[in-house]
MITILUM-124983 format. One record per atom (N, C-alpha, C): residue in one letter; x, y, z. Coordinates in steps of 0.1 Angstrom, whole numbers, plus 5000, padded with zeros to 4 digits. Atoms other than C-alpha are relative to their C-alpha. Layout:
<recs>
AXYZ ...
</recs>
This chain:
<recs>
M500849875002 M500150004999 M500850135000 S499149865002 S501650364988 S499550065015 L500249924990 L501950565020 L499250134995 A500149885007 A501850894999 A498149964997 S501250045005 S497950754989 S499150015015 L500549974987 L497350695024 L499850105011 L499949884996 L497851005034 L499350124993 T500649895005 T496351245013 T499249954988 D499050025005 D503349484820 D501050134998 A498549895001 A506949714820 A499750074988 I499749945011 I507249974796 I501650014994 G498450035005 G510749974776 G500950085007 I499249924994 I513850094786 I500350094990 W499449925011 W515150414773 W501149974998 K498750045001 K518450364759 K500350144987 P499049885001 P520850644753 P500749984989 R499450025010 R522550674720 R501250075001 A499249914999 A524650934730 A501449945006 S498650074993 S528250884742 S499949965013 S500250094988 S528850684768 S500550115015 D499749914988 D530550994792 D498750114999 V501449884996 V526951214790 V499949975013 A500449994989 A525951084822 A501249995013 S498649994996 S529651124836 S500050115008 R499849874996 R529351474847 R498650074998 F501349984996 F526551684858 F500150144986 P499949925011 P525751964827 P500550155006 D499949844997 D526752314829 D498950074994 V501549925004 V523452524826 V500550094998 A500249855003 A525052854821 A499450054988 D501149965009 D523152894790 D498849974998 A501550035002 A520052764801 A499250155002 P500649874995 P517253004811 P500550025012 P500049984985 P517353164844 P499349915007 D500850104990 D514752954859 D500449864998 T499650145000 T515652644844 T501750005008 R499150014993 R519052714855 R499949965015 R500650034982 R517852764892 R499749905006 L500750134994 L516052444892 L501349884999 I499450125000 I518552214878 I501450025009 R498649984993 R521552364897 R499449945012 N500950034988 N518852294928 N499749865002 R500850195004 R518451894913 R498950035001 R501550025002 R515051974907 R499450014987 Y499750015013 Y515751874872 Y498549964994 C500950095001 C512551644872 C499150084999 C501349895000 C510251974878 C499750054987 V500349985014 V511052064845 V499649894988 L500450125009 L510951724826 L498549955004 T501350034997 T507351644843 T499350104999 N501049875002 N506052004841 N499249935005 K501350014995 K503351904868 K499350155001 D500749854997 D503052294871 D499450074983 D500349965011 D502252334833 D500550134998 L499349905006 L504952584830 L500649994988 P499350005019 P506452664792 P501350005001 F498650035004 F509652494793 F500649964984 D499950035014 D511452494761 D501049864997 D499350145002 D513452254743 D501549995005 V498449984996 V516952394756 V500049955016 S499950024987 S515752354790 S499449845003 L500150124999 L514352034784 L501249915000 S498950095006 S517551904771 S501150005012 F499449994990 F519452044800 F499649905009 A500350034993 A517551914822 A499849805001 W499950155002 W517451544807 W501549955003 Q498950004993 Q521251574812 Q500249965009 A499749994989 A521251604844 A499449895005 L500050144997 L518951324851 L500749885000 Q499050135004 Q521251094832 Q501149985009 H499050044989 H523751204856 H499849965014 D500050014988 D522151174888 D498849895004 M500650054999 M519750904882 M499949854991 A499550145004 A519750524867 A498649964997 M501250085002 M517050324849 M500049915005 V500050104997 V515650064865 V498549924989 P501050035009 P513649884839 P498249905004 G501150094995 G509949694849 G500149864998 G500250184997 G509349334860 G499549935010 D500850104989 D508249064888 D501150045011 V499550004985 V509549134924 V499549915006 Q500650104992 Q509448854947 Q500250055015 Q499949964988 Q508448994979 Q499849915012 V500150094989 V508848835015 V498850065009 C500949914990 C505648915036 C500449935013 D499750014989 D506248935073 D498549925008 S501049994992 S504048755099 S500149995016 I500150014984 I503148715138 I500049885004 I500650094994 I503248425155 I500350005014 A500050024986 A502948305189 A501149875002 T499050134998 T505948105207 T500150045014 N499849984983 N507248045243 N500350085003 A499049834992 A509048375246 A499550084996 G500749875001 G506148575234 G499850004984 F500449985013 F505348705198 F501550014992 E498750015007 E507748655168 E499750034987 I499849995013 I508048805133 I500749924988 V499850105013 V508548535106 V499950034987 P500550005014 P508848565070 P499049894990 S500750055004 S506148455051 S500249954987 P499750025016 P506048275013 P499950124992 N499849915009 N507048494986 N498650044990 R500749995006 R504648684967 R500550084989 V498949955010 V505548814934 V498950174996 V500349855002 V504649204925 V500650064986 S499449945013 S505249364891 S499850145003 V500049794998 V506449754890 V500150024986 D499749995017 D506749924856 D501650105005 S498549934998 S510150124851 S499650115008 I499549904992 I511550394870 I501550045000 Y498749924998 Y514350654871 Y500449985015 L499949994985 L516050574907 L501650085002 D498549954997 D518750804923 D501249954999 R499350064996 R521950694922 R500749975009 D499550004987 D522950794953 D498950055012 C500449934988 C521150864988 C500150165000 V499949875005 V520251224987 V500650055016 T498849994993 T523151375005 T499550155011 N500349854987 N523251665038 N499950104989 A499849925008 A524651865005 A498150044997 D501350015010 D521151794986 D498950065009 F500849974990 F519251855018 F499650165003 A499949814995 A520352185025 A499850094988 R501149905007 R518952334996 R498749985000 F501450044996 F515752205004 F499450095014 V500249914987 V516052375040 V500250154997 E499849895005 E517552705021 E498850074993 S501549975010 S514352714997 S498850025010 D501249984991 D512052735029 D499249864997 G501250125000 G510752395024 G499449965009 Y501050064986 Y509752325059 Y498750095000 G500849884994 G507952635057 G498650024986 N500850025019 N505752545015 N499249915008 P501350105000 P502752385026 P499549924992 D500250095010 D502352244998 D500649874997 L498950135002 L504951985003 L499749915010 W500150114985 W503551815036 W498349954999 P501250054992 P500451625042 P499350075004 A500549914993 A497651825056 A500249945017 V500250034990 V497651605084 V501249985007 I498649994991 I501551665097 I500250145002 L499749855001 L501152045089 L500350085013 P499749934985 P500552145127 P501449955007 N498850034990 N503551945136 N501450024991 V498249995010 V506452045107 V500550085010 L499049914990 L507752285136 L500249945005 Q498550044991 Q509152035152 Q500849904994 F498950095008 F511051865127 F501250145001 S499449935000 S513852065138 S501449945006 D498650094997 D517752005145 D500250055014 S499649994984 S519552025177 S500250145008 S499549894991 S519652405182 S498550064996 G501249934998 G515952445174 G499650084985 Q500649975010 Q516052545136 Q499749894990 P500550095006 P513852365110 P501249924992 G498950075003 G516352095097 G499949855004 P499550124992 P517551745105 P500249965016 K499750034983 K517851625141 K501450014999 Y498649974994 Y521651635141 Y500250104995 W499549945005 W522151915120 W500250125017 V500049914992 V523252235140 V499950144995 N500149845005 N521852645135 N499549944986 G500449995012 G520052505105 G501149934987 D498550015006 D523952365089 D499749855001 P499350164999 P524852005081 P501549975006 P498850054996 P528151875097 P500550044985 S499149995013 S530952045071 S500449874996 D499050135006 D532751735071 D499249844994 K500850085004 K529651525060 K499150064991 L500849965009 L528251695032 L500049904990 D500250115012 D528551435008 D499549845009 H500750124993 H527051165035 H498450024998 P501249984995 P523851085036 P498950055008 V500849914989 V521251325052 V499249835014 V499850134991 V520251105083 V499050115011 G500649914993 G517851245112 G499050034997 I501249995009 I514651285086 I499349915002 S501350105002 S511151145090 S499749964991 W500650085019 W509550935064 W499350164993 Y501049845004 Y507351335063 Y501250064992 E499149915005 E510651505058 E500649974986 A499950055011 A511551265032 A499350024987 S501049965011 S508351275011 S500250154992 A500249825006 A508751675011 A500850014993 F499249975010 F511951654996 F499849954987 A500750095012 A510851414971 A499350084992 T501749915007 T507451644961 T500950124996 W499049895004 W510051934962 W501149974989 A498950005009 A512551774938 A499249964986 G501150065013 G509451684915 G500649834996 K499950144998 K510351304925 K499049965012 R500850054990 R508551094949 R500949875008 L499550084994 L509750814976 L499849874992 P500550105012 P509950474954 P499449895012 S500550104995 S507650174965 S500849905006 S499350104998 S509049884982 S500349934992 A499750055007 A508749684954 A501250024990 E499049935011 E510549924929 E501450005007 W498750014997 W513249944954 W501049905001 Q499950165000 Q513449564957 Q500849994983 R499750005018 R513549564915 R501350065000 A498949944999 A516449834917 A501349895000 G498950074991 G518849574940 G500149864991 T499950135004 T517749244917 T500249964986 W499849985014 W518149334883 W501250054996 P500650145012 P519649224854 P500949895004 K499250154997 K521548984873 K499049855001 G501250144999 G518148744874 G500249945010 H500550044987 H517548494897 H501049865000 S499250064999 S519548234908 S499249854997 S500850175009 S519147814899 S498949975010 D501450014991 D516447774927 D498950094999 G500849905001 G514448044912 G499450105008 T500149894993 T514848314939 T501050094995 E499249855005 E516248644934 E501550035009 L498950014995 L519848714942 L499850125017 H500249914984 H520248864980 H501050134999 F499449884997 F522649154972 F500350044983 P499749905018 P523249404936 P501049914995 W499050085008 W526349164932 W499949855000 G500050175000 G525348794940 G499649985015 N500450074989 N524548554968 N501050045009 G498649994990 G527748604988 G500150125005 F499549844991 F527948895013 F501750045000 D498749915001 D531249125009 D499950115012 P499649894989 P532049335038 P500750104988 A499449935006 A534049525012 A499150084989 K501049935010 K530749614990 K499050095008 A500949914991 A528749745018 A500550025012 N499649964988 N529149975048 N498949955010 V500850044989 V527549725075 V501050005012 W499249994987 W528749675110 W501349854998 S498850095000 S531149385100 S501050084991 S499049915006 S532949645077 S501050085011 G498949924992 G534549835105 G499950125001 V499749835000 V533850185099 V499150075007 G501049964986 G530950235125 G499150124999 D500549915003 D529450515107 D499950064985 T500249995012 T528250665080 T501250054988 V498649965008 V530750745046 V499150104988 A500249945012 A530450925016 A499049944993 V500950085009 V527550844991 V500949904989 T499050035015 T530250754964 T501049875004 E499250114992 E532050484988 E499249874996 F500550165003 F531750104986 F499350004985 E499950025009 E531850164948 E499749864994 R500450155003 R532049804943 R498749925000 G501550044995 G528549744957 G499150024991 R500649955007 R526949924933 R499249904988 T500950095011 T524249784907 T500650014988 P499050015010 P525549724872 P499550144992 N500549855003 N523550024864 N500350145007 G499649904993 G525050244887 G499450045010 V500849964991 V522950264915 V501149945012 R498850054987 R525350294950 R499649975012 Q500549984986 Q524650184984 Q498249945000 L500950104995 L521450004981 L500049905013 V499850104989 V522549775007 V501250095009 G499449914989 G524049925039 G500450165001 N499849874992 N525550285051 N498550065005 V501449954993 V521650385059 V499049924997 W501250085006 W518550195060 W499450154991 E500549915007 E516050385033 E498649995001 W501250004996 W512650505040 W499349944981 V500950065013 V510050365009 V498850055002 D501349954993 D506750465004 D498749894997 T501050144999 T505050135017 T499949975012 Q500050024989 Q503650105048 Q500249855005 F499650104992 F504749855071 F498849935005 E501150054996 E502049585079 E500149864998 P499450124996 P503149265095 P498249955003 S501250104997 S499948985096 S500349865008 T499850104997 T499348675113 T500149894992 G499950065008 G499948475086 G498749894994 D501350035007 D496448395077 D498950074999 G500549925006 G495448685060 G499850105011 V500549954992 V494848855094 V500750135005 S499249904997 S496449215097 S500250055014 V500049954987 V497949325130 V500250105003 L500249864995 L497249655143 L500850045009 L499049914994 L500149835151 L499750115007 D500549874992 D499950145178 D500050144994 Q499749935011 Q500950375150 Q500549934987 T500050025010 T501450395115 T501549994999 M498450035004 M504950255101 M500150004985 A499450025014 A506750295070 A501249915000 E498850065005 E509250025053 E501250045001 I498549955002 I512950055057 I500649914995 R499750125007 R515049895035 R501750005000 G498450065003 G518949765028 G501049965011 G499550014989 G520149795063 G501250135000 A499249864996 A522850035075 A501249975007 F498150054993 F526850095091 F499649925010 D499850114993 D525449925119 D498949905001 T500250155003 T523649675108 T500849875004 Y499050084995 Y525149355126 Y499649854993 F500350085012 F523349085106 F499949974987 Q500149985011 Q523949035074 Q498649954989 T501150015007 T520748885066 T498650114998 Q500949844999 Q519149225075 Q500450104988 A500049885012 A520849415046 A500249934986 T500150015013 T519749195018 T499050054993 C501149925008 C517549334990 C498549935000 Q501550054998 Q514649135002 Q499450035015 F500849944986 F514449225041 F499450164997 H500349844995 H512549485053 H499449985012 T500549984985 T511549625088 T499150104996 G500649914994 G509749875099 G500250155010 Q500249864988 Q509750285116 Q498650044999 P501049874999 P507250515127 P500050124988 L500049935008 L506650765103 L500750125004 L499649894995 L507851025128 L501949975006 F498850014998 F511250855134 F500950034994 R498949935007 R514251045130 R501449915004 G498850074995 G517350805136 G501250054989 A498749995003 A521050835128 A500049924992 N499450125010 N520850535104 N498750004987 V501049995014 V517950615079 V500050124991 G499849885011 G518050845049 G499049914990 F501149975008 F516450815019 F500250034981 R500249955014 R516450824979 R499150004992 C500949965010 C514550924950 C499449974989 C500150075012 C512650804921 C499050084991 V500949985006 V510550894892 V499449924991 S500450125011 S508350684869 S500150004987 A499149945015 A509850674835 A499050024993 S500749965008 S506750684820 S499650195001 E500149854998 E506551064835 E501050114990 I498949925005 I509551154816 I500249954981 P500150015015 P508951264777 P501449984992 D498650035009 D511251144749 D500850214999 V499549925002 V513351484750 V501350014991 D499249965010 D516351424733 D500049894986 R500350115014 R516451254696 R501249895003 G498950134999 G519351024709 G499449895006 V501050074991 V516650864731 V499049944992 I501450125008 I514450554719 I499549965013 R501050104991 R511650354739 R500349844994 S500050175003 S512649984736 S498649945001 S501350104995 S509549764733 S500449855000 E499550144998 E511849454741 E499650025019 A500050034986 A510649364780 A501249945002 V498950094997 V513449304803 V499549915011 
</recs>
């Protein structure tokens, strides 16, 4: 179930024909129109491409925005995902959450951020008065937005000071943000949070499935490697820059889906009793995915494992990344075609 909706056959791959280094550098937008230049430099290029506000962006603006998307995001083609469902059973020691048989979920193609949103990224949202813009927040949480403050009482993530992120962690994933803050940032950027199934699809293709028909556990295969993900056994003990642990990236360049920080997704965490009866929790929870720097058990840092946190949780080990549906992105470059071949 989509949390966004609670509160308020795959399309083809887009194949770039341009040179292979196009996505390796962020575009120089000096020649773009002023409004477009400002949006793209703030990493809000999806506001140009999706044009949800019906603003008149010209072809030059669309071209620059497309180049920015290629740099920051990766295509994840649609397909089937084998999701594990949690059940709560009674044991001698009390109640225990156990995985139930997989269910197959189909997802459409998306563009997904290659990296988690960083402190530097989130600072642009804060500087643009994102906390003061009611259009970015569900009505149910508006009276409480002022409570989303940093350690000095200024609007911002929990561990910032005086509205500023740690100067030595600008390229680390932003943490200390609730699900609502993550969702508000995504809306501001013209994107959204991925669903749990979309997130899982990003980590399990195009390696396919293992010999027994199940999905691979990690973006690189079934064997865990502490050199490929920042978890407890890696020995770091804190977040790292979003570009580190490069060897653990997906084949299309999505980094740190496993490890570094858990990631908020737009799916409600809903365990059941295993016989179709849902468990009523004392508050609404969202799923988090991927494990973090302090995740001890390797089984909790797989592409399949999911758990949940309350929507207002602002932990030091939870961040997020954004996505946009591929169907929302127009053909803005003659070097881009839409394939009819399913993946």
